[in-house]
KELUM-461795 format. One record per atom (N, C-alpha, C): x, y, z; residue in three letters. Coordinates in steps of 0.1 Angstrom, whole numbers, padded with zeros to 4 digits, always signed. Atoms other than C-alpha are relative to their C-alpha. Last residue first. Example, Ala and Ser with C-alpha at 12.3 -4.5 7.8 and 13.67 -1.06 7.14 Angstrom:
2
-0009-0011+0000ser/+0137-0011+0071ser/-0008+0011+0008ser/+0009-0012+0000ala/+0123-0045+0078ala/+0009+0012+0000ala/
//
This chain:
307
+0007+0002-0012gln/-0057+0184+0002gln/-0008-0013+0000gln/-0009+0007-0009ser/-0031+0183-0026ser/-0007-0003+0013ser/+0001+0014+0002phe/-0059+0193-0050phe/+0009-0009+0009phe/+0014+0006+0000leu/-0066+0228-0039leu/+0000-0015+0000leu/+0005-0002-0014ala/-0030+0240-0030ala/-0014-0007+0001ala/-0008+0009-0009arg/-0016+0224-0062arg/-0006+0001+0014arg/+0004+0014+0002ala/-0044+0240-0083ala/+0007-0010+0010ala/+0013+0002-0006phe/-0038+0274-0068phe/-0005-0014-0001phe/-0001-0001-0014arg/-0001+0272-0076arg/-0013-0002+0007arg/-0007+0012-0006arg/-0007+0259-0111arg/+0001+0001+0015arg/-0014-0003-0002pro/-0032+0286-0120pro/+0006-0011+0007pro/-0003-0006-0013leu/-0066+0269-0129leu/+0015+0003+0000leu/+0000-0015+0000val/-0074+0264-0165val/+0004+0007+0012val/-0005-0005+0013leu/-0067+0227-0172leu/+0001+0015+0000leu/-0015-0001-0001asn/-0072+0218-0135asn/+0006+0006-0013asn/-0003-0013-0005ser/-0109+0226-0140ser/+0015+0002+0002ser/+0003-0010+0010val/-0113+0196-0162val/+0004+0014+0005val/-0008+0001+0012ala/-0095+0172-0140ala/-0002+0010-0010ala/-0013-0004-0003gly/-0112+0185-0109gly/+0009-0001-0012gly/+0001-0015-0001ile/-0147+0182-0124ile/+0014+0005+0003ile/+0002-0005+0014leu/-0139+0146-0135leu/+0000+0016+0000leu/-0012+0002+0008thr/-0125+0137-0101thr/-0001+0006-0014thr/-0010-0010-0005leu/-0155+0153-0083leu/+0014-0002-0007leu/+0004-0013+0005ala/-0179+0133-0105ala/+0010+0011+0004ala/+0000-0001+0015gly/-0161+0100-0099gly/-0003+0014-0005gly/-0013+0003+0006arg/-0151+0102-0063arg/+0000+0003-0015arg/-0009-0008-0007arg/-0181+0119-0046arg/+0015-0003-0005arg/-0001-0013+0005pro/-0203+0104-0073pro/+0011+0008+0007pro/+0010-0009-0006pro/-0196+0068-0062pro/+0002+0014-0005pro/+0006+0005-0013asn/-0198+0059-0090asn/+0012-0005+0009asn/+0008-0010-0007leu/-0188+0081-0119leu/-0005-0004+0013leu/-0008-0012-0003phe/-0160+0060-0134phe/-0007+0009+0010phe/-0012+0004-0008gly/-0178+0027-0133gly/+0008+0012+0005gly/+0005+0003-0013ser/-0210+0042-0146ser/+0011-0004+0010ser/+0005-0013-0007pro/-0192+0059-0175pro/-0005-0003+0014pro/+0012+0003-0007ser/-0173+0027-0183ser/-0005+0012+0007ser/+0000+0014-0003gln/-0143+0027-0206gln/-0013-0005+0006gln/+0003+0007+0012arg/-0150+0061-0221arg/-0001-0015+0003arg/+0014-0003+0002leu/-0151+0077-0186leu/-0005-0007-0013leu/+0008+0008-0009gly/-0118+0060-0178gly/-0015+0002-0003gly/-0002+0014+0004arg/-0101+0075-0208arg/-0008-0009+0008arg/+0008+0002+0011phe/-0117+0109-0200phe/+0002-0015-0006phe/+0014-0001-0004ala/-0102+0109-0166ala/-0009-0004-0011ala/+0003+0013-0007thr/-0068+0096-0178thr/-0015+0000+0004thr/+0000+0011+0010lys/-0066+0124-0204lys/-0004-0013+0007lys/+0011-0001+0009ala/-0077+0151-0179ala/-0001-0012-0010ala/+0013+0003-0008ala/-0053+0141-0152ala/-0012-0001-0009ala/-0001+0014-0005trp/-0023+0140-0176trp/-0013-0004+0007trp/+0008+0009+0009leu/-0032+0172-0194leu/-0001-0014+0005leu/+0015-0003+0000lys/-0022+0194-0165lys/-0008-0009-0009lys/+0004-0007+0012asp/+0012+0177-0161asp/-0015+0002-0001asp/-0006+0004+0012gln/+0014+0164-0125gln/-0004+0009-0012gln/-0003-0011+0008gly/+0005+0183-0094gly/+0007-0003-0013gly/-0014-0002+0001leu/+0008+0153-0071leu/+0004+0012-0009leu/-0007-0002-0013arg/-0027+0154-0059arg/+0014+0003-0001arg/+0005-0012-0005leu/-0042+0159-0094leu/+0008+0003+0013leu/-0006-0010+0008ala/-0021+0131-0109ala/-0004+0014+0006ala/-0014-0001-0004arg/-0032+0109-0080arg/+0007+0011-0008arg/-0001-0006-0014arg/-0068+0116-0087arg/+0014+0002+0005arg/+0003-0014+0001ala/-0064+0110-0124ala/+0001+0007+0013ala/-0011-0007+0006leu/-0046+0077-0118leu/-0002+0015-0001leu/-0010+0000-0010tyr/-0074+0065-0095tyr/+0012+0008-0005tyr/+0004-0011-0010arg/-0100+0075-0121arg/+0011+0001+0011arg/-0003-0012+0007gln/-0080+0054-0147gln/-0005+0012+0009gln/-0015-0002+0000tyr/-0081+0025-0123tyr/+0004+0013-0006tyr/-0003-0003-0014val/-0119+0028-0117val/+0015+0003+0001val/+0005-0013-0002ala/-0125+0029-0155ala/+0004+0005+0014ala/-0009-0009+0007glu/-0103-0002-0160glu/-0004+0015+0002glu/-0013+0000-0007ala/-0122-0020-0133ala/+0010+0009-0007ala/+0001-0008-0013lys/-0155-0010-0148lys/+0013+0001+0007lys/+0001-0015+0003pro/-0145-0021-0183pro/-0001+0008+0013pro/+0013-0004+0005ser/-0135-0055-0168ser/+0000+0015-0003ser/+0007-0011-0006pro/-0098-0062-0164pro/-0013+0002-0007pro/-0004-0012+0007thr/-0088-0097-0177thr/-0008+0012+0007thr/+0007-0013-0003val/-0090-0128-0156val/+0006+0011-0008val/+0012-0001+0008gly/-0082-0164-0166gly/-0008+0013+0002gly/+0011+0006-0008phe/-0057-0171-0138phe/-0014+0002-0007phe/-0004+0014-0002thr/-0027-0166-0161thr/-0011-0007+0009thr/+0004+0008+0011lys/-0044-0135-0173lys/+0003-0015+0002lys/+0014+0002-0002ala/-0041-0119-0138ala/-0005-0010-0012ala/+0001+0010-0010thr/-0003-0123-0141thr/-0015-0004+0002thr/-0004+0012+0006gln/-0004-0104-0174gln/-0001-0012+0010gln/+0011+0004+0009ile/-0025-0077-0158ile/+0004-0014-0006ile/+0010+0006-0009ala/+0001-0074-0130ala/-0012-0006-0008ala/-0006+0013-0005his/+0028-0068-0156his/-0010-0007+0009his/+0001+0009+0012gln/+0006-0042-0172gln/+0006-0013+0003gln/+0014+0006+0000arg/+0001-0027-0137arg/-0001-0009-0012arg/+0001+0011-0010gly/+0039-0022-0134gly/-0014-0007+0000gly/-0008+0011+0005ala/+0039-0002-0167ala/+0000-0012+0010ala/+0008+0007+0011gln/+0011+0019-0154gln/+0007-0012-0006gln/+0011+0008-0006met/+0030+0025-0122met/-0009-0007-0010met/-0006+0013-0004ala/+0061+0035-0142ala/-0011-0008+0007ala/-0003+0008+0013thr/+0040+0062-0160thr/+0006-0014+0004thr/+0013+0006+0005leu/+0025+0073-0126leu/+0003-0008-0013leu/-0003+0002+0014asp/+0059+0079-0110asp/-0012-0007-0006asp/+0002-0013+0007ala/+0046+0093-0077ala/+0003-0001-0015ala/+0013-0001+0004ser/+0042+0058-0062ser/-0004+0013-0007ser/+0003+0009+0011leu/+0079+0054-0061leu/-0014+0001-0006leu/-0001+0014-0002gly/+0083+0084-0039gly/-0003-0008-0012gly/-0013+0005+0006asn/+0091+0120-0048asn/+0001-0015+0002asn/-0001-0003+0014pro/+0056+0134-0042pro/+0012-0004-0007pro/-0013-0006+0003asn/+0053+0115-0010asn/+0001+0003-0015asn/-0002-0003+0014ser/+0019+0108+0004ser/+0013+0007-0002ser/-0007-0013+0002arg/+0023+0093+0039arg/+0001+0002-0015arg/-0009+0001+0011tyr/-0002+0065+0044tyr/+0005+0014-0003tyr/-0001-0013+0006trp/-0019+0063+0078trp/+0011+0000-0010trp/-0013-0005+0005thr/-0029+0028+0087thr/-0002+0014-0005thr/-0011+0007-0006gln/-0056+0010+0108gln/+0014+0007-0004gln/-0012-0008+0005leu/-0089+0027+0103leu/+0012-0005+0007leu/-0007-0007-0011ala/-0114-0001+0110ala/+0011+0008-0006ala/+0006-0013+0001gln/-0140-0019+0087gln/+0006+0008+0012gln/+0005-0003-0013met/-0117-0049+0083met/-0005+0014-0001met/-0001-0013-0007gly/-0111-0062+0048gly/-0006+0001+0013gly/+0012-0007-0003ser/-0106-0098+0036ser/+0003+0013+0007ser/-0006-0013-0004val/-0080-0118+0017val/-0013+0009+0003val/+0011-0009-0005ser/-0089-0155+0013ser/+0006+0012+0006ser/-0001-0006-0013ala/-0061-0172-0007ala/-0012+0008+0003ala/+0010+0004-0009gly/-0072-0193-0037gly/+0001+0005+0014gly/-0003+0013-0005gln/-0042-0192-0060gln/-0010-0005+0011gln/+0002+0010+0011gly/-0056-0163-0079gly/+0003-0014+0005gly/+0014+0002+0002val/-0060-0143-0046val/-0002-0011-0011val/+0005+0005-0013leu/-0023-0146-0037leu/-0015-0004-0002leu/-0005+0014-0001arg/-0011-0142-0073arg/-0006-0007+0012arg/+0007+0007+0011ile/-0032-0110-0077ile/+0004-0015+0001ile/+0013+0002-0005leu/-0019-0098-0043leu/-0008-0008-0010leu/-0001+0010-0010trp/+0017-0103-0055trp/-0015-0003+0005trp/-0003+0012+0007glu/+0011-0083-0087glu/+0000-0012+0010glu/+0012+0004+0008leu/-0006-0055-0068leu/+0002-0014-0006leu/+0010+0005-0009asp/+0022-0054-0042asp/-0012-0005-0007asp/-0004+0014-0004glu/+0049-0052-0069glu/-0010-0006+0010glu/+0012+0008-0001asn/+0030-0022-0084asn/+0004-0015+0004asn/+0012-0008-0001his/+0063-0006-0094his/-0012-0010+0000his/-0003-0011-0009val/+0095-0025-0087val/-0012+0008+0003val/+0010-0011+0001val/+0088-0059-0102val/+0003+0010+0011val/-0001-0008+0012gln/+0118-0081-0108gln/-0010+0011-0002gln/-0010-0010-0001pro/+0119-0092-0072pro/+0002+0008-0012pro/-0008+0001+0011asp/+0085-0110-0076asp/+0011+0011+0000asp/+0001-0010+0010phe/+0070-0111-0041phe/+0010-0003-0012phe/-0003-0014-0003gly/+0065-0142-0020gly/-0001+0009-0013gly/-0012-0005+0007gly/+0049-0176-0024gly/+0001+0015+0003gly/+0003-0007+0013phe/+0014-0190-0018phe/+0012+0007-0006phe/+0007+0008+0009lys/+0023-0216+0009lys/-0002+0006-0014lys/-0008+0011+0005gln/+0050-0197+0026gln/-0007-0009-0010gln/-0010-0006+0008phe/+0029-0166+0029phe/+0009-0011-0006phe/+0006-0004+0013ser/+0000-0187+0041ser/+0010+0006-0009ser/+0001+0013+0008asp/+0022-0204+0068asp/-0007+0003-0014asp/-0014+0004+0006lys/+0032-0169+0079lys/-0001-0013-0008lys/-0005+0011-0008arg/-0005-0158+0083arg/+0014-0004-0007arg/+0002+0014+0005ile/-0008-0125+0065ile/+0005-0010+0010ile/-0006+0010-0009ser/-0011-0088+0074ser/-0004-0014-0005ser/+0003+0015+0001leu/-0017-0060+0050leu/+0007-0008+0010leu/+0013+0003-0004asn/-0020-0022+0054asn/-0004-0015+0000asn/+0001-0003-0014ser/+0016-0012+0052ser/-0013-0004+0006ser/-0003+0012-0008met/+0016-0031+0019met/+0000+0003+0015met/-0014+0000-0003thr/-0003-0002+0004thr/+0003-0012+0008thr/-0007-0013+0002cys/-0036+0005-0012cys/+0015-0001+0002cys/-0011+0002-0010val/-0054-0027+0001val/+0008+0013+0000val/+0005-0004-0013pro/-0085-0015-0018pro/+0010-0002+0011pro/-0004+0010-0010asn/-0067-0018-0052asn/-0004+0005+0014asn/-0007-0008-0010glu/-0086+0007-0073glu/+0003-0009+0011glu/+0006-0013+0000gly/-0096-0014-0103gly/+0008+0009+0009gly/-0003-0007+0012leu/-0074-0044-0111leu/-0007+0013-0002leu/-0014-0004+0000leu/-0075-0055-0075leu/+0004+0008-0012leu/-0001-0011-0010met/-0113-0056-0075met/+0014+0006+0000met/+0006-0011+0007asp/-0112-0078-0107asp/+0001+0013+0009asp/-0010-0006+0009ile/-0087-0101-0089ile/-0006+0012-0007ile/-0001+0007+0013thr/-0112-0106-0061thr/+0011+0006-0009thr/-0006-0005+0012leu/-0109-0095-0025leu/-0001-0010-0011leu/-0015+0003+0002pro/-0133-0108+0001pro/+0005+0005-0013pro/-0002+0013+0005ala/-0167-0089+0004ala/+0015-0003-0001ala/+0006+0009-0009thr/-0174-0059+0025thr/+0002-0015-0004thr/+0011+0008+0005pro/-0151-0037+0005pro/-0005-0009+0011pro/-0003+0015-0002val/-0129-0012+0025val/-0012-0008-0005val/+0012+0007-0002thr/-0130+0024+0011thr/+0003-0015+0001thr/+0003+0011+0009ser/-0099+0045+0016ser/-0014-0006+0003ser/+0000+0013-0006phe/-0098+0078+0034phe/-0004-0011-0010phe/+0005+0010+0009val/-0088+0113+0022val/+0001-0014+0007val/+0013-0003+0006pro/-0084+0145+0041pro/-0006-0011-0008pro/+0002+0008+0012ala/-0057+0135+0067ala/-0014+0003-0007ala/+0007-0008+0010gln/-0053+0164+0091gln/-0002-0008-0013gln/+0013-0004-0006ala/-0045+0143+0122ala/-0008+0008-0010ala/+0010+0011+0001pro/-0019+0125+0101pro/-0013+0004+0005pro/+0006+0003-0013asp/+0001+0158+0098asp/-0011-0010-0002asp/-0008-0004-0011asp/+0025+0163+0069asp/-0005-0005+0014asp/-0012-0005+0005val/+0011+0147+0037val/+0010+0003+0012val/-0004-0012-0005phe/-0018+0124+0047phe/+0014+0005-0006phe/-0011-0005+0008phe/-0038+0095+0033phe/+0004+0014+0006phe/+0001-0015+0001ala/-0060+0076+0058ala/+0013+0005-0007ala/-0012-0009+0001ile/-0062+0039+0052ile/-0004+0014+0000ile/+0001-0012+0007gln/-0089+0013+0061gln/+0012+0009+0002gln/+0010-0009-0006gly/-0082-0023+0071gly/-0001+0013-0009gly/-0004-0014+0001phe/-0064-0054+0058phe/-0011+0009+0005phe/+0010-0010-0003val/-0065-0091+0063val/+0006+0014-0002val/-0006-0014-0001ala/-0047-0122+0050ala/-0011+0010+0003ala/-0014+0001+0001asp/-0053-0160+0050asp/+0007+0014+0003asp/-0007-0008+0011his/-0088-0157+0063his/+0015-0002+0000his/-0010+0008+0006pro/-0101-0185+0086pro/+0008+0007-0011pro/+0004+0002+0014thr/-0119-0162+0110thr/+0011-0009-0006thr/+0015+0003+0001thr/-0119-0158+0148thr/-0005-0003-0014thr/+0004+0010-0010glu/-0082-0159+0157glu/-0014-0005-0002glu/-0006+0013+0004phe/-0071-0141+0125phe/-0005-0011+0010phe/+0005+0005+0013gln/-0095-0113+0131gln/+0005-0014-0004gln/+0013+0005-0003gln/-0085-0110+0168gln/-0007-0005-0013gln/-0001+0013-0007ala/-0049-0108+0158ala/-0014-0006+0003ala/-0004+0011+0010val/-0057-0081+0132val/+0001-0013+0007val/+0012+0003+0009gly/-0076-0060+0158gly/+0003-0011-0010gly/+0010+0007-0009ala/-0047-0063+0184ala/-0013-0003-0009ala/-0004+0014-0002leu/-0022-0055+0157leu/-0010-0007+0008leu/+0000+0008+0013lys/-0040-0023+0146lys/+0003-0014+0003lys/+0006+0013-0002asp/-0048-0010+0181asp/+0000-0009-0012asp/-0006+0007-0011thr/-0023+0019+0182thr/-0007-0014+0002thr/+0008-0002-0012ala/-0032+0030+0147ala/+0004-0009+0011ala/+0010+0009-0004trp/-0002+0026+0124trp/-0009+0005+0012trp/+0003+0000-0014leu/+0020+0051+0106leu/-0011-0010+0003leu/+0015+0000-0003asp/+0037+0051+0072asp/-0001-0001+0015asp/+0005-0013-0001asp/+0072+0062+0062asp/-0014+0001+0004asp/-0007-0008-0010ala/+0093+0031+0067ala/-0004+0014+0001ala/-0010-0008+0007asp/+0068+0008+0050asp/+0006+0010+0010asp/+0001-0014-0002cys/+0049-0018+0071cys/+0012+0007-0007cys/-0010-0009+0007phe/+0042-0054+0065phe/-0002+0014+0004phe/+0007-0013+0003ala/+0025-0076+0091ala/+0011+0008-0007ala/-0009-0010+0005ile/+0035-0113+0093ile/-0008+0012-0004ile/+0005-0009+0010tyr/+0017-0137+0116tyr/+0010+0010-0005tyr/+0011+0008+0006thr/+0029-0167+0136thr/-0006+0008-0012thr/+0014-0002-0004gly/+0061-0148+0142gly/-0010-0010-0006gly/+0003+0011-0009ala/+0097-0160+0137ala/-0014+0000+0004ala/+0012-0002-0009ala/+0105-0138+0106ala/-0002-0013+0009ala/-0003-0006-0013thr/+0140-0141+0092thr/-0011+0000+0010thr/-0012+0006-0005tyr/+0139-0163+0061tyr/+0004+0005+0014tyr/-0002+0014+0003gly/+0106-0158+0044gly/+0011-0006+0008gly/+0011+0009-0003ala/+0092-0126+0058ala/+0003-0015-0001ala/+0005-0001-0014gly/+0123-0105+0061gly/-0011-0010+0003gly/-0011+0004-0010phe/+0140-0119+0030phe/-0005+0001+0014phe/-0001+0014+0000asn/+0108-0117+0009asn/+0010-0005+0010asn/+0011+0006-0006arg/+0101-0082+0020arg/+0001-0015+0000arg/-0001-0003-0014ala/+0136-0070+0011ala/-0012-0007+0008ala/-0010+0009-0006ala/+0135-0088-0022ala/+0001+0002+0015ala/+0005+0014+0001ser/+0102-0071-0031ser/+0010-0009+0006ser/+0009+0003-0010pro/+0114-0037-0018pro/-0005-0014+0000pro/+0014-0004+0002gly/+0145-0035-0039gly/-0010-0005+0010gly/+0002-0014+0002lys/+0178-0053-0040lys/-0014+0003-0003lys/+0004-0003+0014gly/+0190-0087-0028gly/+0000+0015-0002gly/-0009+0007+0008pro/+0209-0096+0004pro/-0003+0002-0015pro/+0006+0007+0011asn/+0189-0070+0023asn/+0011-0006-0009asn/-0003-0005+0013arg/+0207-0062+0055arg/-0006-0008-0011arg/-0007+0010+0008val/+0192-0068+0089val/+0002+0006-0014val/-0005-0005+0013leu/+0183-0045+0117leu/+0007-0011-0007leu/-0012+0007+0005lys/+0162-0059+0146lys/+0004+0007-0014lys/-0003-0006+0013ile/+0137-0042+0169ile/+0013-0005-0005ile/+0009+0006+0009arg/+0123-0064+0197arg/+0003+0005-0014arg/-0006+0011+0007asn/+0154-0056+0217asn/-0010-0008-0009asn/+0011+0009+0000asp/+0142-0021+0225asp/+0004-0013-0008asp/+0009-0004-0011arg/+0168+0004+0235arg/-0012-0009+0001arg/-0007+0001-0012arg/+0197-0011+0215arg/-0009+0003+0012arg/-0002+0014-0004gly/+0173-0018+0187gly/+0007-0001+0013gly/+0013+0004-0006ala/+0163+0019+0185ala/+0001-0014+0005ala/+0001-0006-0013asp/+0201+0027+0181asp/-0014-0003+0006asp/-0009+0007-0009ala/+0204+0001+0153ala/-0001+0006+0014ala/+0006+0013-0003ile/+0174+0015+0135ile/+0008-0007+0011ile/+0012-0003-0008leu/+0187+0051+0137leu/-0006-0013+0004leu/-0005-0004-0013glu/+0222+0040+0125glu/-0012+0002+0009glu/-0005+0011-0007ala/+0206+0021+0096ala/+0005+0003+0014ala/+0010+0009-0002thr/+0186+0051+0084thr/+0005-0012+0009thr/-0001+0006-0013leu/+0213+0076+0088leu/-0010-0010+0004leu/+0002-0010-0010asp/+0217+0083+0051asp/+0001-0006+0014asp/-0013-0008-0001thr/+0233+0061+0024thr/-0002+0011+0010thr/+0002-0014-0002ser/+0207+0033+0027ser/+0013+0007+0001ser/-0012-0008+0004gly/+0217+0000+0012gly/-0002+0015+0002gly/-0003+0003+0014asp/+0183-0018+0013asp/+0011+0008-0005asp/-0006-0012+0006asp/+0179-0020+0051asp/+0005-0004-0014asp/-0009+0005+0010val/+0155-0047+0062val/+0006+0011-0008val/-0003-0011+0009cys/+0140-0036+0095cys/+0010-0005-0010cys/-0011+0003+0008ile/+0125-0067+0113ile/+0002+0011-0011ile/-0001-0009+0012leu/+0102-0056+0140leu/+0013-0003-0007leu/-0014-0003+0003glu/+0093-0083+0166glu/-0001+0009-0013glu/-0005-0002+0014trp/+0059-0085+0182trp/+0015+0001-0001trp/-0008+0012+0004asp/+0040-0094+0213asp/+0004+0000-0014asp/-0015-0002-0001arg/+0031-0059+0225arg/+0008-0012-0004arg/-0005+0014+0000leu/-0006-0057+0215leu/+0016+0001-0001leu/+0006+0006-0012thr/-0016-0022+0225thr/+0004-0015+0001thr/+0010+0010+0002gln/+0008-0009+0198gln/-0005-0006+0014gln/+0012-0004-0008lys/+0027+0022+0209lys/-0011-0010-0002lys/-0002+0002-0014gln/+0060+0007+0198gln/-0012+0003+0009gln/+0000+0014-0003ile/+0047+0004+0163ile/+0002-0003+0014ile/+0014+0004+0001ser/+0037+0041+0161ser/-0001-0015+0002ser/+0007-0004-0011asp/+0072+0049+0174asp/-0015-0004+0000asp/-0004+0009-0011ile/+0089+0029+0147ile/-0008+0003+0013ile/+0006+0013+0003thr/+0070+0048+0121thr/+0003-0010+0011thr/+0014-0002-0002asp/+0079+0082+0137asp/-0007-0013-0003asp/+0002-0001-0014leu/+0115+0071+0139leu/-0015+0001+0004leu/+0000+0014-0006ile/+0115+0060+0103ile/-0002+0000+0015ile/+0013+0005-0004thr/+0104+0093+0088thr/+0000-0012+0009thr/+0009-0011-0004his/+0134+0116+0081his/-0014-0005+0006his/-0003-0006-0013ala/+0159+0088+0082ala/-0010+0010+0005ala/+0013-0004-0006ala/+0141+0068+0054ala/+0003+0007+0014ala/-0001-0015-0002asn/+0170+0064+0030asn/-0012+0006+0006asn/-0010-0006+0009phe/+0159+0029+0021phe/-0001+0015+0002phe/-0004-0014-0003cys/+0140+0006+0045cys/+0011+0005-0010cys/-0011-0004+0009pro/+0119-0025+0040pro/+0004+0015+0002pro/-0001-0014+0005met/+0098-0031+0071met/+0012+0001-0009met/-0011-0001+0010val/+0087-0066+0081val/-0001+0014-0006val/+0003-0011+0008ile/+0066-0069+0113ile/+0012+0002-0009ile/-0013-0005+0006ser/+0068-0104+0127ser/-0004+0012-0009ser/-0002-0007+0012phe/+0037-0109+0149phe/+0015+0003-0003phe/+0012+0002+0008ala/+0027-0134+0176ala/+0002+0006-0014ala/+0009-0012-0001pro/+0063-0135+0189pro/-0013-0004-0009pro/+0004-0004+0014met/+0080-0169+0194met/-0010+0011+0001met/
//
C-alpha cells in the first residue's frame, strides 16, 4: 500500500500533463501512486497517460464514471485510492520535488486532517513566477475561506484518506469553486486544516481555464456561502473586501473588461477599507492598478498586469 495516492482529474490536458507527471516522478518521496481520472478527453491526454503508465507502473489511467472535476476527484479518492494519504493535483500544475516528503512529515508529527503550502503563480516559466500566496499561521476557518482562500487550488491540498471518508467528498453539482465549497464543509464539520510555510506548488494561470470565468466563479461562491450558512457563518465585511480584491486582481491579470476590475475594487473598498487595503502591497497596489487600467492602452495594461 503506497503512502500517497495522488488524484489527478484530466480533461484535454495534452499540452501540460507530461510536465505535471514529470514533477511528480521527481518527488524525493517515491512511495506513491498516481491516479489519472480522465474526464472524456478528445485530445491525446489518455494516450499520454497510458504511455507513461507503461514506463512507470505507479501511474494509472482510469475513466471518470461521472462528469466534471468533482466527480473525478471523488472517484479517484473514494473508490480507487489505496494510499494512507490523498494528494490532489490538477493536470497543468507543478510540484516542488520535496512536497510529498514535507507533507508526510507534517502528517506524522501533527494531528491535522489536511495540510497545504505556499503557491507560486506562473504563465509559461515557473522560474519566472511573479506572485506567491500567503500561508496563514493559524488553522483554516470558514471566514478565511470566504475571503481569499489561502489553499488557492486543489493541487495544493493533501488529506488523510480516513478524514476524506469521514467528512465526505466534493459536490458533483458544483463546477466553479467546488474546492471552496468542499473546504467549507470540511472545516465546518470540525476538520483541522493547516498551512505549511513552504513553497510546494506552482499554479499555471490559464486565461481560458475554468478559473478565468469570474462571473461563474462568483456564482459558485454564492453556493459556497449558502454552505457556510449551514454552519452559522456569513462572510464578514473584511472577508467580502478581501474576496473582491482577489477578483479585481484576477481581472487585471486576465485582461478582463476594464470596468470589471475597477467595480470589484471599489465594491471591496466600500465593504471594509482596512480589509481591502491590508496588506498595502496587495490592497493599495490593486486599487492603483484597477484605476490606472481604465486609461492605459489595452496592450500595455495586459503586459503590465499579467506579470
